[in-house]
Structure formats: structure tokens, C-alpha cells
C-alpha positions as a Markdown table, in Angstrom:
| # | Residue | x | y | z |
|---|---|---|---|---|
| 1 | Met | -0.1 | 0.4 | 0.2 |
| 2 | Gly | 2.9 | 2.2 | 1.6 |
| 3 | Ile | 2.1 | 5.7 | 2.3 |
| 4 | Ile | -1.4 | 7.4 | 2.6 |
| 5 | Ser | -2.7 | 11.0 | 3.3 |
| 6 | Ala | -3.6 | 10.4 | 7.2 |
| 7 | Glu | -7.7 | 11.9 | 6.0 |
| 8 | Ser | -9.5 | 8.7 | 5.7 |
| 9 | Met | -8.9 | 7.6 | 8.9 |
| 10 | Leu | -9.1 | 10.6 | 10.9 |
| 11 | Asn | -12.7 | 10.9 | 9.3 |
| 12 | Lys | -13.9 | 8.0 | 9.5 |
| 13 | Ala | -12.4 | 7.4 | 13.3 |
| 14 | Phe | -14.0 | 11.0 | 14.0 |
| 15 | Gln | -16.8 | 9.9 | 12.5 |
| 16 | Asn | -17.3 | 6.2 | 14.4 |
| 17 | Gly | -15.5 | 8.0 | 18.2 |
| 18 | Tyr | -12.4 | 6.7 | 17.9 |
| 19 | Ala | -9.0 | 8.4 | 17.6 |
| 20 | Val | -5.6 | 7.5 | 15.4 |
| 21 | Gly | -2.3 | 7.6 | 17.3 |
| 22 | Gln | 0.6 | 10.1 | 15.7 |
| 23 | Phe | 3.4 | 8.5 | 17.6 |
| 24 | Asn | 7.0 | 10.7 | 16.6 |
| 25 | Ile | 9.8 | 9.1 | 15.1 |
| 26 | Asn | 13.8 | 9.3 | 15.5 |
| 27 | Asn | 15.1 | 6.5 | 13.9 |
| 28 | Leu | 14.8 | 2.4 | 12.6 |
| 29 | Glu | 13.9 | 1.4 | 15.9 |
| 30 | Trp | 11.2 | 4.2 | 16.6 |
| 31 | Thr | 9.5 | 3.1 | 13.2 |
| 32 | Lys | 9.7 | -0.6 | 13.1 |
| 33 | Ala | 8.6 | -1.1 | 16.9 |
| 34 | Ile | 5.9 | 1.5 | 16.2 |
| 35 | Leu | 4.9 | -0.2 | 12.4 |
| 36 | Leu | 4.9 | -4.0 | 13.4 |
| 37 | Val | 2.5 | -2.9 | 16.8 |
| 38 | Ala | 0.0 | -1.4 | 14.2 |
| 39 | Glu | 0.3 | -4.0 | 11.8 |
| 40 | Glu | -0.4 | -6.5 | 15.0 |
| 41 | Leu | -3.4 | -4.1 | 16.5 |
| 42 | Lys | -4.6 | -3.6 | 12.7 |
| 43 | Ser | -4.8 | 0.0 | 14.3 |
| 44 | Pro | -4.7 | 2.6 | 11.8 |
| 45 | Val | -1.1 | 4.5 | 13.0 |
| 46 | Ile | 0.5 | 7.8 | 11.8 |
| 47 | Leu | 4.8 | 8.4 | 11.6 |
| 48 | Gly | 4.5 | 11.5 | 13.3 |
| 49 | Val | 8.4 | 13.8 | 12.0 |
| 50 | Ser | 9.2 | 16.7 | 13.0 |
| 51 | Glu | 11.6 | 19.0 | 11.4 |
| 52 | Gly | 14.8 | 18.7 | 13.6 |
| 53 | Ala | 13.6 | 15.1 | 13.8 |
| 54 | Gly | 14.0 | 14.6 | 9.4 |
| 55 | Lys | 16.6 | 16.5 | 9.5 |
| 56 | Tyr | 18.5 | 14.2 | 12.0 |
| 57 | Met | 17.6 | 11.3 | 10.2 |
| 58 | Thr | 19.6 | 12.4 | 7.1 |
| 59 | Gly | 16.2 | 14.3 | 5.1 |
| 60 | Tyr | 13.0 | 13.6 | 4.6 |
| 61 | Lys | 13.4 | 12.3 | 1.9 |
| 62 | Thr | 15.1 | 9.8 | 3.2 |
| 63 | Val | 12.1 | 9.2 | 5.4 |
| 64 | Val | 9.9 | 8.6 | 3.0 |
| 65 | Ala | 12.4 | 5.5 | 1.6 |
| 66 | Met | 12.5 | 3.9 | 5.2 |
| 67 | Val | 9.4 | 4.2 | 5.5 |
| 68 | Asn | 7.9 | 2.7 | 1.5 |
| 69 | Ala | 10.7 | 0.7 | 2.3 |
| 70 | Met | 9.7 | -0.5 | 5.8 |
| 71 | Ile | 6.2 | -1.2 | 4.7 |
| 72 | Glu | 6.7 | -3.7 | 1.7 |
| 73 | Ser | 10.0 | -5.5 | 3.7 |
| 74 | Leu | 7.6 | -5.8 | 6.7 |
| 75 | Asn | 4.3 | -6.8 | 5.1 |
| 76 | Ile | 2.7 | -4.2 | 6.9 |
| 77 | Ser | -1.4 | -3.8 | 5.8 |
| 78 | Val | -2.4 | -1.5 | 7.9 |
| 79 | Pro | -3.0 | 2.9 | 6.7 |
| 80 | Val | 0.0 | 4.9 | 7.5 |
| 81 | Ala | 0.5 | 7.8 | 7.0 |
| 82 | Val | 3.9 | 9.8 | 7.3 |
| 83 | His | 2.7 | 13.5 | 9.1 |
| 84 | Leu | 5.5 | 16.3 | 9.0 |
| 85 | Asp | 4.9 | 17.1 | 12.8 |
| 86 | His | 5.2 | 21.3 | 13.5 |
| 87 | Gly | 5.6 | 22.2 | 10.2 |
| 88 | Thr | 7.1 | 26.1 | 9.3 |
| 89 | Tyr | 6.0 | 26.6 | 6.2 |
| 90 | Glu | 9.6 | 26.3 | 4.2 |
| 91 | Gly | 9.5 | 23.0 | 6.0 |
| 92 | Ala | 5.8 | 22.5 | 4.8 |
| 93 | Lys | 6.9 | 23.1 | 1.7 |
| 94 | Lys | 9.7 | 20.2 | 1.6 |
| 95 | Ala | 8.2 | 17.7 | 3.0 |
| 96 | Leu | 5.9 | 17.8 | 0.5 |
| 97 | Asp | 8.1 | 17.6 | -2.6 |
| 98 | Ala | 9.7 | 14.2 | -0.3 |
| 99 | Gly | 6.9 | 12.3 | -1.2 |
| 100 | Phe | 5.2 | 13.1 | 2.3 |
| 101 | Lys | 0.9 | 12.2 | 2.1 |
| 102 | Ser | 0.4 | 14.6 | 5.1 |
| 103 | Ile | 1.4 | 18.1 | 6.7 |
| 104 | Met | 0.8 | 20.3 | 9.6 |
| 105 | Phe | 1.2 | 24.1 | 9.2 |
| 106 | Asp | 1.9 | 25.0 | 12.6 |
| 107 | Gly | 1.2 | 28.8 | 12.0 |
| 108 | Ser | 0.1 | 29.8 | 15.4 |
| 109 | His | 2.9 | 32.0 | 17.0 |
| 110 | Tyr | 1.9 | 34.8 | 13.3 |
| 111 | Pro | -0.6 | 37.6 | 14.4 |
| 112 | Ile | -4.3 | 36.0 | 13.2 |
| 113 | Ala | -4.6 | 37.5 | 9.7 |
| 114 | Glu | -0.7 | 36.3 | 8.0 |
| 115 | Asn | -1.8 | 32.7 | 9.6 |
| 116 | Ile | -5.3 | 32.7 | 7.7 |
| 117 | Glu | -2.8 | 33.2 | 5.0 |
| 118 | Lys | -0.1 | 31.0 | 4.9 |
| 119 | Thr | -2.5 | 28.0 | 6.0 |
| 120 | Lys | -4.7 | 29.1 | 3.2 |
| 121 | Glu | -1.7 | 29.1 | 0.8 |
| 122 | Leu | -0.5 | 25.6 | 1.4 |
| 123 | Val | -4.3 | 24.1 | 1.5 |
| 124 | Ala | -4.6 | 24.9 | -2.0 |
| 125 | Ile | -1.4 | 23.2 | -2.9 |
| 126 | Cys | -2.7 | 20.3 | -0.3 |
| 127 | Lys | -5.6 | 19.9 | -1.8 |
| 128 | Lys | -4.1 | 19.5 | -5.4 |
| 129 | Met | -1.9 | 17.0 | -5.0 |
| 130 | Gly | -4.4 | 15.1 | -2.3 |
| 131 | Val | -2.6 | 15.1 | 0.4 |
| 132 | Ser | -3.3 | 16.3 | 4.6 |
| 133 | Ile | -3.2 | 18.9 | 6.2 |
| 134 | Glu | -3.2 | 20.4 | 9.4 |
| 135 | Ala | -3.5 | 23.4 | 10.7 |
| 136 | Glu | -2.9 | 25.0 | 14.0 |
| 137 | Val | -4.5 | 27.9 | 16.8 |
| 138 | Gly | -3.4 | 29.0 | 19.7 |
| 139 | Ala | 0.2 | 27.5 | 20.3 |
| 140 | Ile | 0.3 | 24.4 | 22.9 |
| 141 | Gly | 2.5 | 24.6 | 25.9 |
| 142 | Gly | 6.1 | 23.1 | 26.5 |
| 143 | Glu | 9.0 | 23.4 | 23.9 |
| 144 | Glu | 9.6 | 20.9 | 21.6 |
| 145 | Asp | 12.0 | 21.4 | 18.9 |
| 146 | Gly | 13.2 | 23.9 | 19.2 |
| 147 | Val | 8.9 | 25.6 | 19.2 |
| 148 | Thr | 7.9 | 26.7 | 22.3 |
| 149 | Gly | 4.5 | 27.4 | 23.1 |
| 150 | Asn | 2.7 | 29.3 | 27.0 |
| 151 | Gly | 0.4 | 26.5 | 26.7 |
| 152 | Glu | -2.4 | 29.6 | 25.1 |
| 153 | Leu | -6.7 | 27.9 | 25.1 |
| 154 | Ala | -7.3 | 28.3 | 21.5 |
| 155 | Asp | -10.1 | 31.5 | 20.1 |
| 156 | Pro | -13.4 | 28.9 | 18.8 |
| 157 | Glu | -14.1 | 31.5 | 16.8 |
| 158 | Glu | -10.9 | 31.9 | 15.6 |
| 159 | Cys | -10.4 | 28.0 | 14.8 |
| 160 | Lys | -13.5 | 28.5 | 12.6 |
| 161 | Thr | -12.2 | 30.3 | 10.5 |
| 162 | Ile | -8.9 | 28.0 | 10.0 |
| 163 | Ala | -11.5 | 24.9 | 9.7 |
| 164 | Ser | -13.3 | 27.2 | 6.5 |
| 165 | Leu | -10.6 | 27.3 | 5.0 |
| 166 | Gly | -11.0 | 23.4 | 4.2 |
| 167 | Val | -8.1 | 21.4 | 6.6 |
| 168 | Ser | -8.1 | 18.1 | 6.7 |
| 169 | Ile | -7.2 | 17.8 | 10.8 |
| 170 | Leu | -7.5 | 21.2 | 13.2 |
| 171 | Ala | -4.7 | 21.3 | 16.7 |
| 172 | Ala | -6.0 | 23.7 | 19.1 |
| 173 | Gly | -4.8 | 24.1 | 22.5 |
| 174 | Ile | -6.8 | 23.1 | 24.3 |
| 175 | Gly | -4.4 | 23.6 | 27.8 |
| 176 | Asn | -2.5 | 20.8 | 26.7 |
| 177 | Ile | 1.7 | 20.9 | 26.9 |
| 178 | His | 4.5 | 19.3 | 25.0 |
| 179 | Gly | 7.0 | 16.8 | 27.2 |
| 180 | Lys | 6.0 | 16.4 | 30.7 |
| 181 | Tyr | 3.5 | 17.9 | 32.9 |
| 182 | Pro | 4.0 | 19.3 | 35.5 |
| 183 | Ala | 2.1 | 18.5 | 39.3 |
| 184 | Asn | 0.9 | 21.7 | 38.9 |
| 185 | Trp | -1.2 | 21.2 | 35.3 |
| 186 | Lys | -4.4 | 22.0 | 35.3 |
| 187 | Gly | -5.7 | 19.2 | 32.8 |
| 188 | Leu | -7.4 | 20.2 | 29.1 |
| 189 | Asn | -9.6 | 22.3 | 29.6 |
| 190 | Phe | -13.2 | 21.0 | 27.7 |
| 191 | Glu | -15.6 | 24.3 | 28.6 |
| 192 | Val | -13.1 | 25.8 | 25.5 |
| 193 | Leu | -13.4 | 22.1 | 23.8 |
| 194 | Arg | -17.0 | 22.2 | 23.4 |
| 195 | Ala | -17.2 | 25.2 | 22.0 |
| 196 | Ile | -14.7 | 24.8 | 19.3 |
| 197 | Lys | -16.1 | 21.9 | 18.5 |
| 198 | Ala | -19.6 | 23.3 | 18.1 |
| 199 | Lys | -17.8 | 26.0 | 15.4 |
| 200 | Val | -16.1 | 23.3 | 13.5 |
| 201 | Asn | -18.7 | 21.5 | 12.6 |
| 202 | Glu | -17.1 | 18.2 | 11.2 |
| 203 | Thr | -13.3 | 18.5 | 10.9 |
| 204 | Pro | -11.4 | 16.5 | 13.9 |
| 205 | Leu | -9.0 | 17.6 | 16.2 |
| 206 | Val | -5.5 | 17.1 | 17.2 |
| 207 | Leu | -4.6 | 17.1 | 21.0 |
| 208 | His | -0.6 | 17.2 | 21.0 |
| 209 | Gly | 1.3 | 16.4 | 23.7 |
| 210 | Gly | -0.8 | 13.2 | 24.6 |
| 211 | Ser | 1.1 | 11.7 | 26.6 |
| 212 | Gly | 0.5 | 12.0 | 30.4 |
| 213 | Ile | -2.4 | 12.9 | 30.2 |
| 214 | Pro | -5.0 | 11.0 | 32.0 |
| 215 | Asp | -6.7 | 8.1 | 30.3 |
| 216 | His | -9.8 | 9.7 | 31.6 |
| 217 | Met | -9.1 | 12.7 | 29.9 |
| 218 | Val | -8.4 | 11.1 | 26.6 |
| 219 | Lys | -11.5 | 9.6 | 25.9 |
| 220 | Glu | -13.2 | 12.7 | 26.8 |
| 221 | Ala | -11.3 | 14.9 | 24.6 |
| 222 | Ile | -11.7 | 11.9 | 22.2 |
| 223 | Ser | -16.1 | 12.1 | 22.4 |
| 224 | Leu | -15.8 | 15.3 | 22.1 |
| 225 | Gly | -14.5 | 15.2 | 18.5 |
| 226 | Val | -10.6 | 14.4 | 18.5 |
| 227 | Ala | -9.9 | 12.0 | 16.2 |
| 228 | Lys | -5.7 | 12.4 | 16.7 |
| 229 | Ile | -3.5 | 12.1 | 18.7 |
| 230 | Asn | -0.3 | 12.8 | 19.1 |
| 231 | Val | 2.4 | 10.9 | 22.2 |
| 232 | Asn | 6.2 | 11.7 | 21.2 |
| 233 | Thr | 7.6 | 12.0 | 25.3 |
| 234 | Glu | 6.2 | 8.7 | 26.8 |
| 235 | Cys | 7.6 | 6.4 | 23.9 |
| 236 | Gln | 11.6 | 8.9 | 24.1 |
| 237 | Val | 11.0 | 8.3 | 28.1 |
| 238 | Val | 10.6 | 4.9 | 28.0 |
| 239 | Phe | 13.2 | 3.9 | 25.9 |
| 240 | Ala | 16.0 | 5.8 | 28.2 |
| 241 | Glu | 14.8 | 4.2 | 31.7 |
| 242 | Ala | 14.8 | 0.6 | 29.2 |
| 243 | Thr | 18.4 | 1.6 | 28.0 |
| 244 | Arg | 19.7 | 2.5 | 31.3 |
| 245 | Lys | 18.9 | -0.7 | 33.1 |
| 246 | Tyr | 20.0 | -2.9 | 30.2 |
| 247 | Ile | 23.7 | -0.7 | 30.9 |
| 248 | Glu | 23.5 | -0.4 | 34.6 |
| 249 | Ala | 22.5 | -4.2 | 34.5 |
| 250 | Gly | 26.2 | -4.6 | 32.4 |
| 251 | Lys | 24.3 | -6.0 | 30.2 |
| 252 | Asp | 26.8 | -4.5 | 27.3 |
| 253 | Leu | 29.2 | -5.7 | 28.6 |
| 254 | Glu | 28.7 | -9.7 | 28.4 |
| 255 | Ser | 29.5 | -11.5 | 25.4 |
| 256 | Lys | 28.4 | -9.1 | 22.4 |
| 257 | Gly | 26.8 | -6.9 | 24.3 |
| 258 | Phe | 27.1 | -3.9 | 23.2 |
| 259 | Asp | 26.2 | -5.1 | 19.5 |
| 260 | Pro | 24.0 | -2.1 | 19.2 |
| 261 | Arg | 20.5 | -4.3 | 17.9 |
| 262 | Lys | 20.9 | -6.0 | 21.4 |
| 263 | Leu | 21.5 | -3.0 | 22.9 |
| 264 | Leu | 18.8 | -1.1 | 21.8 |
| 265 | Ala | 16.6 | -4.1 | 21.5 |
| 266 | Pro | 15.1 | -3.2 | 25.0 |
| 267 | Gly | 14.0 | 0.5 | 24.5 |
| 268 | Thr | 12.5 | -1.1 | 21.2 |
| 269 | Glu | 10.1 | -3.4 | 23.0 |
| 270 | Ala | 9.4 | -0.8 | 26.1 |
| 271 | Ile | 8.7 | 1.9 | 22.4 |
| 272 | Lys | 6.5 | -1.4 | 21.3 |
| 273 | Gln | 4.4 | -1.5 | 25.1 |
| 274 | Val | 3.7 | 2.1 | 25.0 |
| 275 | Val | 2.1 | 2.3 | 21.1 |
| 276 | Arg | -0.3 | -0.9 | 22.3 |
| 277 | Glu | -1.2 | 1.1 | 25.6 |
| 278 | Lys | -2.3 | 4.5 | 23.7 |
| 279 | Met | -3.4 | 2.5 | 20.9 |
| 280 | Ile | -6.5 | 0.4 | 22.8 |
| 281 | Leu | -7.2 | 3.6 | 24.3 |
| 282 | Phe | -7.6 | 5.0 | 21.4 |
| 283 | Gly | -10.2 | 2.8 | 19.9 |
| 284 | Ser | -7.7 | 2.0 | 17.3 |
| 285 | Val | -7.0 | -1.9 | 17.6 |
| 286 | Asn | -9.1 | -3.2 | 14.2 |
| 287 | Gln | -10.1 | 0.1 | 12.8 |
| 288 | Ala | -7.9 | -0.8 | 9.8 |
């Protein structure tokens, strides 16, 4: 099947009351782990690629080639999208040129008029190419790849305006943040989410910062129109923890334990477990 647009899988999720997970990738191990679990659980999946991760993996063309090759060699039959995460205006165009079928343009840091102008232009390009596009209103809190947001609450009227441009999906700040949630976090603002849903009609919504949000809040967000949930930090944390345990136990000093295929295996298995748990929570199992 190869890489596809995320639009059809997200419209299906929106209409049927579940969400598709976007799991950010950083290398071969990350990508392979997520694809194998998606196939195991027969779940559609979105592989998120930040601009920084794309650069780390030597460019968007490398990412597209790697994912397409893995889909073929691992006999992946479920729908797979590769999605540019928090793309700049210039980055979005580069991802499109490289063969991405799904992008996010994050214009939330611009004045709303400029966000509208740039989003409108990219929507027109994506429509012609059959590519899904995500836009954002209200910066997401925390920091990701050097992009910092203060956790704004999106204006429902601005959400309506951006959604009316024809975006496939809309990310709106509702108190969610990237990274680890602090102890004094107030939780998601469902009053704002309800107001946004009422304004954007049939546009599926996106919940960024999906690592660490309590399960009951995730389920309520899905019931209010969230069809895509982004997970990144949680996978990074468990990967680091599992790798640390392996080294602290001296496993890398036993036989050929230093072989990167063995060294990275515990962290890869830890990622698989997080992805399984999230797909079950999001309700995407057997929805491929």
C-alpha cells in the first residue's frame, strides 16, 4: 500500500468515535517498533516527523524511502501516514516535495491574519496533491524541537475561520503541553473544547502532548471530536529508561551485548508496549 494521506483514516475515526495515534519517529528502531505494533493490533497509524527529527534522519526523502521500504519488507497491511509535525511554512513545502502525504503547518505563532494567509495557500497546494493538512490555533504549551508554546487556549472563532479554509484536521490549544506535565497542571479545558467543536462542525480535532494526559481526559477529548492524538515524550522516556537499565546491569559487557542490535532492543520493546497501550486507549485497534 505504501504511505497514504491521513485524511481518510481520521475522518473514519471522527465519525466512529475513536482516535488514531501519531507516534513520532527518530530512527529505524522507532519506526519498526511502531509499524509492527500497528500491524499486530490492526490499527491505522500516523508516524510523526518533526523538522529536527527529519534533519537527524538525513532529510525527508530518507524518511519516506525508509518507511515505504519497511511497509513492503515487513508486510504491513494497515494504513500508514507519515506526517510532518509542527512544520514551518518552508518546511511544509520541503516535506511535500519529498513525498509526504500528510503535513502540519504550525502558524499559531503568527498573528491570526498571517496564519490564515499561509494556511490558505498550503491548503490549496495540498488539495491539488491529495495530501492531508493539519493547522493549529492557540500555541501548544511546552517545548518541542526548539518550538516553544505557552499553552494558550484557542479562540473558538479563530478555529472556525481556520477550519473553514478546508484543512483536513485542526489542532487547538486546550491547556495541553509538550513534554512532561508539571505537578500543578490544571488539566484539559473541556469547556473550550466543546466551544471549538461547536464551531468547526465536521473537522476532526487533534490533541497534541498526548504523553501523560490521564486516560479519562483522553476518552472525554475523543468524545468531543478529537480524532488524532500525538505521543512522543512517553516513548522517549521509556526508551531511555530501558536502555539505562540494560547498561547499569552490565548487559553491554556480556558476550556481544555491546552490539547495537542488542543494546537498543530493550528500549525498542518498551516503545512497543507504550504504543500498544495507547492504541487500546484510543480505540483504534481493529479499525484498519
